[in-house]
Structures are given as C-alpha cells and as structure tokens.
C-alpha positions as CSV (number, residue, x, y, z in Angstrom):
1,X,-59.8,-25.5,-50.9
2,X,-57.6,-24.0,-53.2
3,X,-59.6,-20.7,-51.2
4,X,-57.7,-22.3,-48.1
5,X,-54.7,-22.7,-49.5
6,X,-54.3,-19.4,-51.1
7,X,-55.1,-17.9,-47.5
8,X,-52.7,-20.4,-45.9
9,X,-50.0,-18.9,-48.3
10,X,-50.8,-15.4,-47.7
11,X,-50.8,-15.7,-43.7
12,X,-47.7,-17.3,-44.5
13,X,-46.2,-14.4,-46.7
14,X,-47.1,-11.5,-43.9
15,X,-45.8,-14.0,-41.0
16,X,-42.7,-14.2,-42.8
17,X,-42.3,-10.3,-44.1
18,X,-43.0,-9.1,-40.4
19,X,-40.2,-11.5,-39.0
20,X,-37.7,-10.2,-41.5
21,X,-38.7,-6.9,-41.0
22,X,-37.6,-7.7,-36.8
23,X,-41.3,-7.1,-35.8
24,X,-41.5,-10.6,-34.1
25,X,-37.9,-10.9,-32.6
26,X,-39.9,-10.7,-29.3
27,X,-41.7,-13.5,-29.6
28,X,-39.6,-16.2,-32.0
29,X,-36.1,-15.4,-29.7
30,X,-34.6,-15.4,-33.8
31,X,-33.1,-12.3,-34.4
32,X,-34.2,-12.1,-38.5
33,X,-30.9,-9.9,-38.8
34,X,-28.4,-12.3,-37.0
35,X,-25.3,-11.3,-35.7
36,X,-23.5,-8.8,-38.2
37,X,-19.7,-8.0,-37.7
38,X,-20.6,-4.3,-37.7
39,X,-23.1,-5.1,-34.3
40,X,-20.1,-7.8,-32.8
41,X,-17.4,-5.1,-32.5
42,X,-19.9,-2.5,-31.4
43,X,-20.3,-4.8,-28.3
44,X,-16.7,-5.7,-28.2
45,X,-15.4,-1.9,-28.4
46,X,-16.2,1.4,-27.2
47,X,-15.7,3.5,-30.2
48,X,-15.5,6.8,-28.1
49,X,-13.0,5.3,-25.5
50,X,-10.4,3.8,-28.3
51,X,-8.2,5.9,-29.9
52,X,-4.3,4.6,-31.5
53,X,-0.8,4.8,-28.8
54,X,2.4,7.0,-29.7
55,X,5.6,5.1,-30.5
56,X,6.4,6.9,-27.2
57,X,3.2,5.6,-24.8
58,X,3.1,1.7,-26.2
59,X,7.2,1.6,-25.5
60,X,6.4,3.2,-21.7
61,X,3.4,0.7,-21.3
62,X,6.3,-2.1,-21.8
63,X,8.6,-0.9,-19.3
64,X,9.0,-2.7,-16.0
65,X,10.2,-1.9,-12.7
66,X,9.6,-3.3,-9.3
67,X,7.1,-1.5,-7.2
68,X,6.4,-1.9,-3.5
69,X,3.1,-0.4,-1.6
70,X,3.9,0.8,2.1
71,X,4.5,0.8,5.1
72,X,1.1,-0.3,5.8
73,X,0.4,-0.7,9.7
74,X,-2.1,-2.9,10.8
75,X,-4.3,-5.7,9.6
76,X,-7.3,-3.0,9.1
77,X,-5.2,-0.9,6.8
78,X,-3.7,-3.6,4.9
79,X,-7.7,-4.9,4.1
80,X,-8.7,-1.6,2.8
81,X,-5.8,-1.7,0.5
82,X,-6.4,-5.1,-0.6
83,X,-9.6,-4.8,-1.2
84,X,-9.1,-1.2,-3.6
85,X,-7.0,-3.7,-5.3
86,X,-9.2,-6.4,-6.1
87,X,-11.8,-4.2,-7.0
88,X,-10.1,-3.1,-10.0
89,X,-9.2,-6.9,-10.6
90,X,-5.2,-6.8,-9.1
91,X,-5.4,-10.1,-6.8
92,X,-3.1,-11.0,-4.1
93,X,-1.3,-13.8,-6.6
94,X,0.1,-10.4,-8.3
95,X,2.2,-9.6,-5.4
96,X,4.3,-10.6,-2.6
97,X,3.6,-9.7,0.5
98,X,6.2,-9.2,3.3
99,X,5.3,-8.2,7.2
100,X,7.5,-7.2,9.7
101,X,6.9,-6.4,13.2
102,X,7.1,-2.7,14.9
103,X,8.2,-2.6,18.4
104,X,6.4,-0.6,20.6
105,X,7.6,2.4,22.1
106,X,7.4,3.7,25.6
107,X,8.1,7.7,27.2
108,X,8.5,9.8,31.0
109,X,6.2,11.8,30.8
110,X,4.8,14.6,33.2
111,X,1.1,14.4,35.1
112,X,-1.5,16.6,33.4
113,X,-0.6,20.1,33.8
114,X,-3.8,21.2,34.5
115,X,-3.3,25.0,34.5
116,X,-1.0,27.5,32.9
117,X,1.2,28.4,35.6
118,X,1.9,24.8,36.4
119,X,3.2,24.3,32.8
120,X,5.4,27.1,33.0
121,X,6.9,26.1,36.1
122,X,7.8,22.9,35.1
123,X,9.5,24.0,32.0
124,X,11.7,26.4,33.8
125,X,13.2,24.0,36.0
126,X,13.6,21.4,32.8
127,X,15.6,24.2,31.3
128,X,17.4,25.1,34.2
129,X,18.6,21.2,34.4
130,X,19.0,21.2,30.6
131,X,16.4,18.7,30.5
132,X,14.9,18.1,26.8
133,X,11.1,18.0,26.5
134,X,8.5,18.7,24.3
135,X,4.7,18.2,23.9
136,X,3.0,15.5,24.3
137,X,2.3,13.9,20.7
138,X,-1.3,12.8,20.7
139,X,-3.2,11.0,23.5
140,X,-5.9,13.4,23.4
141,X,-6.9,11.8,27.1
142,X,-3.7,12.8,28.5
143,X,-3.4,16.5,27.2
144,X,-1.7,18.6,28.7
145,X,1.7,16.7,29.2
146,X,5.4,17.6,28.2
147,X,7.3,14.6,27.1
148,X,10.7,14.0,28.5
149,X,12.2,10.9,26.5
150,X,10.9,8.1,24.0
151,X,12.2,4.3,25.0
152,X,12.1,1.1,23.0
153,X,10.6,-1.3,26.3
154,X,8.7,-0.4,29.4
155,X,11.6,-1.6,30.9
156,X,13.7,1.4,29.7
157,X,11.5,3.7,30.8
158,X,11.2,3.0,33.9
159,X,14.5,2.8,34.3
160,X,14.9,6.6,32.9
161,X,11.8,7.2,35.2
162,X,14.1,6.4,38.4
163,X,16.9,8.6,36.7
164,X,14.5,11.7,36.9
165,X,13.8,11.0,40.2
166,X,16.8,10.6,41.4
167,X,17.8,14.6,40.0
168,X,14.7,15.4,42.5
169,X,12.4,15.6,39.2
170,X,8.8,14.7,40.4
171,X,5.3,14.7,39.0
172,X,6.4,12.2,35.7
173,X,4.7,8.9,34.6
174,X,5.8,6.4,32.1
175,X,3.0,6.0,29.5
176,X,2.8,3.5,26.4
177,X,3.0,5.8,23.1
178,X,2.8,3.0,20.4
179,X,1.4,-0.4,20.6
180,X,3.8,-3.3,18.8
181,X,2.6,-3.4,15.4
182,X,2.7,-5.3,12.1
183,X,4.2,-3.3,9.2
184,X,3.3,-4.7,5.6
185,X,4.7,-4.1,2.1
186,X,2.9,-5.2,-0.7
187,X,5.8,-5.8,-3.6
188,X,5.3,-6.3,-7.2
189,X,8.5,-7.7,-8.4
190,X,7.8,-6.5,-12.5
191,X,4.9,-4.0,-13.0
192,X,4.8,-2.9,-16.5
193,X,3.6,0.2,-16.9
194,X,0.2,0.2,-17.2
195,X,0.0,-1.3,-13.6
196,X,2.3,0.9,-12.3
197,X,-0.1,4.2,-13.7
198,X,-2.6,1.9,-12.3
199,X,-1.0,1.7,-8.8
200,X,-0.3,5.4,-9.3
201,X,-4.2,6.4,-9.5
202,X,-5.0,4.3,-6.9
203,X,-2.9,5.2,-4.6
204,X,-3.7,9.3,-5.0
205,X,-7.3,8.1,-4.7
206,X,-8.3,5.7,-2.0
207,X,-5.1,4.6,-0.4
208,X,-4.1,7.9,1.5
209,X,-0.8,6.9,4.0
210,X,1.1,4.2,2.3
211,X,2.9,5.1,-0.4
212,X,4.1,3.7,-4.3
213,X,8.3,3.2,-4.1
214,X,11.1,1.5,-6.4
215,X,12.7,-1.4,-5.2
216,X,15.1,-3.6,-6.0
217,X,14.3,-6.5,-8.1
218,X,15.3,-10.2,-6.5
219,X,17.8,-12.3,-7.8
220,X,16.8,-13.4,-11.4
221,X,13.6,-10.9,-12.1
222,X,15.1,-8.5,-14.1
223,X,12.8,-5.4,-14.9
224,X,13.2,-3.1,-17.7
225,X,13.2,0.4,-16.2
226,X,15.4,1.5,-12.6
227,X,12.1,3.8,-12.1
228,X,8.5,4.0,-12.8
229,X,7.4,5.7,-16.0
230,X,5.2,8.5,-15.3
231,X,1.8,7.7,-15.4
232,X,0.7,7.0,-19.4
233,X,-1.0,10.6,-21.1
234,X,-4.7,10.0,-21.7
235,X,-4.7,8.7,-24.8
236,X,-2.4,5.8,-23.5
237,X,-5.0,5.1,-20.9
238,X,-7.7,4.8,-22.7
239,X,-6.7,2.9,-25.2
240,X,-5.4,0.4,-22.6
241,X,-9.0,0.4,-20.7
242,X,-10.8,-0.4,-23.9
243,X,-8.6,-3.4,-24.8
244,X,-9.2,-4.5,-21.4
245,X,-12.9,-4.8,-22.2
246,X,-12.6,-6.8,-25.3
C-alpha cells in the first residue's frame, strides 16, 4: 500500500514538474506561465514600429481641414474609390457623397479623311474661310477626322451643321463627343492630419484620376487648418499606425 502511494506521488510530482516547464501546454490547454504582462505588451505592440512623435508632428496630426476627393466621374470610378477607402477602414459614414450631373457634348466633325491629300484640301478650305478646326479627340473608330465646333446639345449641333451647309461646306456630320454622366465628390468636413496623409497616399497610389482638394467647411463646422498639412514624417506615421493596432 505504501509502495503504491509512493509511486503515485512520484508520478504526480513528475507530471507537475513537466507542466511547470510548459511541456504539457499543448495537452492540458492551460499555460503554465499564464498571460504575463510582458507577453501581453508584446502582443499589443509591434515594438519595431513604435517611435516617439515630435511636438511638431503631434500638432500636425491634430490639425483638421475640409478635404474633397473628386471629381469622380461615373459609377464604376466611384465604386473603385469607395472600395479603396473601405480597405483601410474609411467607411461611407466618414464622408459626405455629393453628386452632380454633367451634360453631354456634341460636335460637328468631318467625315473620315481617308487620304492625306483629302485632309490637306479640307484644311485649306477651312483656313481660307476662317473656320476653326482641330483633330477630333478620342473616338478611334471615327479617325481620321477634324472637329469644327462643340455644342451642349444635339439640337445646337444640328443647327451649326445647317449653318456650315449654307456656307457650302460639305462632308460634315454631328457626333456625340461625350455622354451625360454623373460626377461625384467625397467630402470630409474635418479631416485630421493622420486622415489627410492617408487620403493623400491613397490618391497617389490607387485613385489615379480624381485629385485631393481643400474645401470650405459647411456652416457650423470649423476646421483648424485652412489647407492640408504636409504628410507626417515617417516617425509620426509609424506611431499613428501602431497606435491603431493596439
């Protein structure tokens, strides 16, 4: 009986010693050393990314300004910008979306000038009659052609075509140069320095076309800086990013 009790005590002591060394953590599911404070701190911070902010950098992060992204033309472009913002945690609740309609544009252009000689004769005629012209922009399927005038409506373009006809100018047609589109602006009423730097980085890296502009805050919304502050120094940016991961 005593021998069995002695063996049991030895086994218990051996198991306890193994557990205190952490050898049985995977089996028991209970860590021997527990959640010590240094380990928690290591999880909460990425030490290599933490640095102190200078007084100037700290002040810059607190400055706010009214910022707009845009114009963003078309629904596809808007979705691209919004997706880029959401990937870094900037949701639609962070900004005001403003939309405006852009009217279409029509023009009076020549038919396709299929040969160099044909084009030179047309250009000579327009110069003699003092009719302004330019190369038709875009629209590769309609090249080569010359554009004689631009108009805000198809009706106005048709009237211009009739006027050219009365001057004995032939071989002209009406083309739609641009379809009506919706233009968007994303407005941040009071973006702080960190958000301004983040938006500037996204604009340069992902947005491409739409720019970043200052704007006048709405009544009752005071910005502490009239223009965007410069992008924070690397130390400030790294501290700001590490603060967000805590």
